[in-house]
BAFI-3210 file (N, C-alpha, C; in Angstrom, 3 decimals, decimal comma, padded with zeros to 6 digits):
// residues 141
n [1|2|3|4|5|6|7|8|9|10|11|12|13|14|15|16|17|18|19|20|21|22|23|24|25|26|27|28|29|30|31|32|33|34|35|36|37|38|39|40|41|42|43|44|45|46|47|48|49|50|51|52|53|54|55|56|57|58|59|60|61|62|63|64|65|66|67|68|69|70|71|72|73|74|75|76|77|78|79|80|81|82|83|84|85|86|87|88|89|90|91|92|93|94|95|96|97|98|99|100|101|102|103|104|105|106|107|108|109|110|111|112|113|114|115|116|117|118|119|120|121|122|123|124|125|126|127|128|129|130|131|132|133|134|135|136|137|138|139|140|141]
n.u [-040,201|-041,440|-042,275|-041,418|-039,475|-037,627|-036,817|-035,579|-033,342|-031,734|-031,441|-030,094|-027,798|-026,399|-026,135|-024,884|-022,807|-021,648|-021,362|-019,960|-017,668|-017,296|-016,387|-016,304|-018,891|-020,337|-021,310|-023,587|-025,531|-025,466|-025,879|-023,979|-023,746|-024,219|-024,986|-023,821|-024,752|-023,488|-024,618|-024,732|-025,095|-022,559|-020,526|-018,918|-017,819|-020,114|-020,283|-019,622|-020,544|-019,713|-017,006|-015,849|-017,317|-016,336|-013,705|-014,217|-015,338|-013,122|-011,425|-012,905|-012,843|-010,212|-010,195|-012,170|-011,915|-013,395|-016,042|-019,518|-022,828|-026,012|-029,373|-031,974|-034,410|-036,375|-037,963|-040,180|-041,221|-042,605|-039,929|-038,101|-036,103|-035,717|-033,342|-032,683|-029,855|-027,174|-023,719|-020,881|-017,473|-013,856|-011,719|-009,290|-007,554|-006,274|-008,602|-009,882|-007,873|-007,780|-005,965|-005,635|-007,316|-007,708|-009,897|-013,346|-015,776|-018,871|-021,624|-024,456|-027,072|-029,184|-030,044|-031,091|-032,192|-032,501|-034,012|-033,646|-034,539|-033,679|-031,283|-029,212|-029,412|-029,301|-028,161|-028,552|-026,758|-026,847|-025,386|-024,152|-021,554|-020,124|-020,629|-019,389|-016,671|-016,307|-016,613|-014,461|-012,284|-012,321|-011,650|-009,031|-007,581]
n.v [037,302|038,590|041,725|041,709|039,686|040,872|043,068|041,617|040,607|042,913|043,608|041,311|041,369|043,602|042,877|040,299|040,399|043,046|044,243|042,247|042,122|040,427|039,942|037,755|036,837|038,392|037,425|036,022|037,898|039,864|040,497|039,259|041,124|043,595|047,085|049,971|053,148|056,470|058,794|061,540|062,878|062,573|062,795|060,695|057,754|055,222|052,017|049,013|045,700|042,820|042,475|045,060|046,141|044,616|045,615|048,281|047,762|046,690|048,956|050,648|049,233|049,592|052,298|052,553|050,326|049,047|049,409|049,825|049,424|050,699|050,121|052,386|052,589|050,686|050,542|049,278|048,668|046,819|045,649|047,256|048,463|050,732|052,083|053,741|054,789|054,702|055,011|054,011|054,160|053,790|056,300|055,453|055,826|057,940|060,203|061,666|063,649|064,264|063,444|060,299|060,147|058,534|058,694|058,180|058,110|059,226|058,950|059,372|058,155|057,412|054,625|053,106|050,085|047,711|044,667|041,472|038,211|037,501|038,848|041,796|043,984|046,540|049,619|052,539|055,041|057,318|059,562|061,511|062,493|064,849|066,334|064,667|064,903|067,635|067,712|066,033|067,525|069,741|068,542|067,745|070,055]
n.w [-000,319|002,755|004,401|007,131|007,032|005,305|006,860|008,849|007,489|007,238|009,940|010,922|009,290|010,284|013,023|012,973|011,123|010,643|013,289|014,576|013,244|011,041|008,180|006,510|006,433|004,715|002,223|002,937|003,348|001,415|-002,036|-004,834|-006,884|-005,717|-005,278|-003,753|-002,959|-002,541|-000,034|-000,579|-003,673|-006,135|-004,242|-003,810|-005,531|-006,538|-004,969|-006,467|-006,618|-004,620|-004,029|-004,123|-002,043|000,080|000,174|000,944|003,440|004,792|004,818|006,461|008,824|009,592|010,109|012,150|014,272|016,273|015,713|016,261|015,389|015,985|015,569|015,487|014,387|012,191|009,169|006,757|003,391|000,898|-001,067|000,193|002,896|005,449|007,546|010,507|012,160|014,615|014,990|016,848|017,965|018,048|016,918|014,953|012,813|010,177|008,781|006,072|006,107|008,800|011,553|013,367|016,462|018,622|020,180|021,205|018,673|017,253|015,174|013,010|010,810|007,964|006,227|003,188|002,018|-000,607|-000,846|-002,215|-002,854|-000,263|000,116|000,241|-002,410|-003,377|-001,924|-000,305|001,083|003,667|005,674|008,478|007,693|007,161|009,490|011,347|010,527|011,049|013,860|014,598|013,640|015,348|017,761|017,325|016,889]
ca.u [-040,066|-042,321|-041,689|-040,691|-038,270|-036,670|-036,252|-034,689|-032,076|-030,948|-031,142|-029,069|-026,587|-025,680|-025,815|-024,032|-021,684|-020,996|-020,974|-019,042|-016,461|-017,229|-016,384|-016,535|-020,322|-020,993|-022,017|-024,880|-026,475|-025,312|-025,786|-022,676|-023,752|-024,734|-024,518|-024,013|-024,678|-023,221|-025,792|-024,685|-024,711|-021,244|-019,551|-018,035|-018,307|-020,890|-019,561|-020,269|-020,137|-019,343|-015,567|-015,638|-017,885|-015,356|-012,599|-014,707|-015,505|-011,770|-010,937|-013,604|-012,353|-008,954|-010,572|-012,937|-011,826|-014,377|-017,307|-020,780|-023,992|-027,264|-030,572|-032,993|-035,691|-036,420|-039,253|-040,103|-042,349|-042,212|-038,566|-037,235|-035,985|-035,032|-032,785|-032,088|-028,822|-026,077|-022,487|-019,850|-016,227|-012,627|-011,097|-007,965|-006,763|-006,527|-009,863|-010,006|-006,888|-007,811|-005,213|-006,275|-007,363|-007,822|-011,091|-014,595|-016,550|-020,281|-022,366|-025,662|-027,544|-030,321|-029,742|-032,193|-031,754|-033,472|-033,769|-034,152|-034,188|-033,022|-029,978|-029,185|-028,977|-028,984|-027,990|-028,336|-026,144|-026,967|-024,921|-023,671|-020,098|-019,598|-020,662|-018,337|-015,388|-016,261|-016,343|-013,099|-011,330|-012,298|-010,954|-007,606|-006,937]
ca.v [037,542|039,617|042,901|041,340|038,935|041,843|043,785|040,689|040,560|044,088|043,455|040,269|041,856|044,456|042,143|039,123|040,648|044,339|044,455|041,191|042,261|039,173|040,168|036,471|036,576|039,299|036,656|035,555|039,013|040,813|039,869|039,416|042,319|044,703|048,450|050,873|054,523|057,463|059,581|062,824|062,643|063,027|062,924|059,545|056,798|054,101|050,763|047,994|044,323|042,441|042,650|046,471|046,323|044,036|046,574|049,393|047,204|046,609|050,322|051,176|048,513|050,237|053,604|052,374|048,870|048,536|050,002|049,192|050,101|050,466|050,555|053,053|052,437|049,945|050,682|048,556|048,626|046,001|045,140|048,282|048,607|051,966|051,934|054,901|054,152|055,436|054,226|054,459|053,417|054,539|056,907|054,833|056,051|059,219|060,291|062,904|064,625|064,406|062,310|059,470|060,796|057,540|058,994|057,626|058,932|058,842|059,633|058,656|058,265|056,629|053,833|052,428|048,843|046,939|043,251|040,558|036,821|037,399|039,514|043,215|044,166|047,967|050,214|053,987|055,411|058,739|059,751|062,846|062,443|066,221|066,672|063,878|065,542|068,916|067,416|065,499|068,619|070,554|067,775|067,633|071,384]
ca.w [001,115|003,290|005,028|008,359|006,637|004,761|008,006|009,539|006,738|007,629|011,371|011,069|008,629|011,235|014,254|012,788|010,219|010,880|014,683|015,017|012,413|010,296|006,736|005,840|006,359|003,761|001,193|003,443|003,453|000,314|-003,352|-005,505|-007,737|-004,914|-005,516|-002,625|-003,440|-001,490|000,310|-001,262|-005,066|-006,599|-003,162|-003,961|-006,522|-006,012|-004,785|-007,302|-006,405|-003,256|-003,813|-003,757|-000,709|001,019|000,304|001,756|004,784|005,377|005,083|007,617|010,007|009,986|010,642|013,397|014,429|017,236|015,300|016,631|014,814|016,696|014,849|016,287|013,703|010,928|008,514|005,487|002,466|-000,246|-000,958|000,775|004,342|005,834|008,891|011,180|012,966|015,237|015,055|017,773|017,883|018,295|015,735|015,027|011,607|009,502|008,059|005,292|006,567|010,257|012,105|014,394|017,773|019,675|020,971|020,704|017,748|017,173|014,122|012,646|009,447|007,529|005,038|002,528|001,389|-001,396|-000,602|-003,240|-002,546|001,031|000,132|-000,099|-003,799|-003,492|-000,598|-000,376|002,356|004,036|007,046|008,826|007,566|007,286|010,913|011,997|010,226|011,768|015,267|014,716|013,427|016,573|018,805|017,007|016,924]
c.u [-040,997|-041,542|-040,874|-039,422|-037,204|-036,017|-035,256|-033,347|-031,185|-030,528|-030,000|-027,746|-025,754|-025,238|-024,769|-022,785|-020,935|-020,488|-020,038|-017,767|-016,225|-017,406|-016,711|-018,025|-021,052|-021,825|-023,396|-025,954|-026,512|-025,162|-024,430|-022,608|-024,336|-024,172|-024,844|-023,755|-024,348|-024,461|-025,863|-024,241|-023,376|-020,220|-018,528|-018,629|-019,156|-019,971|-020,316|-019,691|-019,633|-017,843|-015,223|-016,188|-016,944|-014,188|-013,013|-014,847|-014,148|-011,228|-011,613|-013,185|-011,021|-009,255|-011,233|-012,987|-012,856|-015,783|-018,502|-021,924|-025,219|-028,405|-031,534|-034,377|-035,483|-037,844|-039,139|-041,398|-041,895|-040,792|-037,596|-037,285|-035,189|-034,609|-032,208|-031,124|-027,886|-024,889|-021,542|-018,604|-015,050|-012,027|-009,617|-007,061|-007,147|-007,817|-009,959|-009,101|-006,864|-007,093|-006,005|-006,206|-007,352|-009,052|-012,322|-015,270|-017,955|-020,906|-023,549|-026,034|-028,773|-029,935|-031,024|-031,625|-032,881|-033,072|-034,401|-033,644|-033,346|-031,654|-030,130|-028,640|-028,662|-029,014|-027,677|-027,924|-026,291|-026,522|-024,398|-022,144|-019,481|-019,579|-019,600|-016,975|-015,239|-015,947|-014,932|-012,061|-011,221|-011,524|-009,441|-006,905|-006,806]
c.v [038,676|040,734|042,523|040,557|039,869|042,655|042,903|040,546|041,708|043,986|042,452|040,680|042,687|043,660|041,055|039,389|041,927|044,449|043,383|041,167|041,002|039,428|038,886|036,133|037,483|038,547|036,178|036,635|039,920|040,049|040,169|040,693|043,540|046,044|049,273|052,287|055,459|058,313|060,926|062,585|063,294|063,236|061,803|058,662|055,743|052,885|049,686|046,619|044,070|042,607|044,094|046,758|045,758|044,994|047,760|048,965|047,163|047,991|050,888|050,489|049,070|051,566|053,493|050,877|048,262|049,067|049,149|050,052|049,707|050,985|051,202|052,855|051,622|050,053|050,007|048,701|047,869|045,494|046,104|048,279|049,874|051,814|053,263|054,323|055,175|054,488|054,861|053,608|054,346|055,013|056,501|055,109|057,395|059,144|061,651|064,005|064,855|063,200|061,553|060,159|059,785|057,748|058,339|058,630|058,366|059,636|058,777|058,850|057,420|055,924|053,225|051,230|048,301|045,476|042,438|039,156|036,701|038,046|040,985|043,352|045,630|048,568|051,680|054,455|056,912|058,887|061,161|062,862|063,831|066,653|065,921|064,522|066,863|068,684|066,901|066,612|069,487|069,843|067,779|068,973|071,937]
c.w [001,532|003,964|006,267|008,038|006,066|005,879|008,752|008,814|007,166|009,092|011,586|010,418|009,596|012,456|014,049|011,949|010,597|012,317|015,236|014,185|011,578|008,801|005,978|005,711|005,366|002,728|001,650|003,387|002,230|-000,997|-003,995|-006,325|-007,024|-005,405|-004,282|-003,119|-002,283|-001,256|-000,370|-002,690|-005,412|-005,477|-003,204|-005,054|-005,822|-005,899|-005,542|-007,009|-005,003|-003,002|-003,455|-002,369|000,348|001,252|001,169|003,218|005,491|005,714|006,319|008,901|010,493|010,665|012,015|013,693|015,374|016,947|015,718|016,103|015,617|015,838|015,834|015,699|012,436|010,392|007,162|004,703|001,232|-000,055|-000,267|002,297|004,604|007,290|009,369|012,192|013,601|015,309|016,066|017,567|018,107|016,978|015,722|013,834|011,001|008,700|007,385|005,820|008,067|010,848|013,168|015,741|018,911|020,541|020,365|019,778|017,666|016,037|013,726|011,197|009,215|006,243|004,503|001,785|000,509|-001,281|-001,726|-002,917|-001,275|001,118|-000,252|-001,516|-004,107|-002,108|-000,813|001,005|002,568|005,477|007,231|008,831|007,732|008,749|011,693|011,766|010,978|013,244|015,488|014,574|014,658|017,672|018,592|017,199|018,310]
res [m|g|i|e|e|n|k|d|v|v|r|r|f|v|a|e|c|v|n|t|h|r|e|d|l|l|d|q|f|v|a|a|d|v|t|m|y|p|g|t|p|d|s|a|e|a|t|h|g|i|d|e|l|r|q|a|y|r|r|f|r|i|l|v|p|d|m|q|v|t|h|e|l|l|v|a|e|g|p|y|v|v|a|r|w|t|t|t|g|t|h|a|s|e|l|s|g|v|p|a|s|g|k|e|i|r|w|g|g|t|d|t|y|r|i|e|d|g|r|i|v|e|w|w|r|n|d|d|f|a|g|l|l|r|r|l|s|r|r|v|m]
***
């Protein structure tokens, strides 16, 4: 696959699966043996395989049931696609000790994907989770 086709995999993954809350479409975009790495080393365990990714997807849907991801930038080279994104949604469940606020939350990040045969096989996640928690804590207190 070429660079534009790889970018399209990421673009469609977010538009057709993530933003429409269609967990059942993960198989179309993600390889069975996918690995998703946390952005900060040792901050969490890597997610291995599509079943673990499905579990993470479900947990996040509870936390932010109306989550919407917007790509601000997609850059690709070879099998890699880098996406700069912003996510918005309603804080509907406890997050790292911060109770649900029912308020809109917003955070951003940059993800790097490796595409092979039209599917995501590796995914490095980098987001401003610490900033999100800091903002949520101020709202609750």
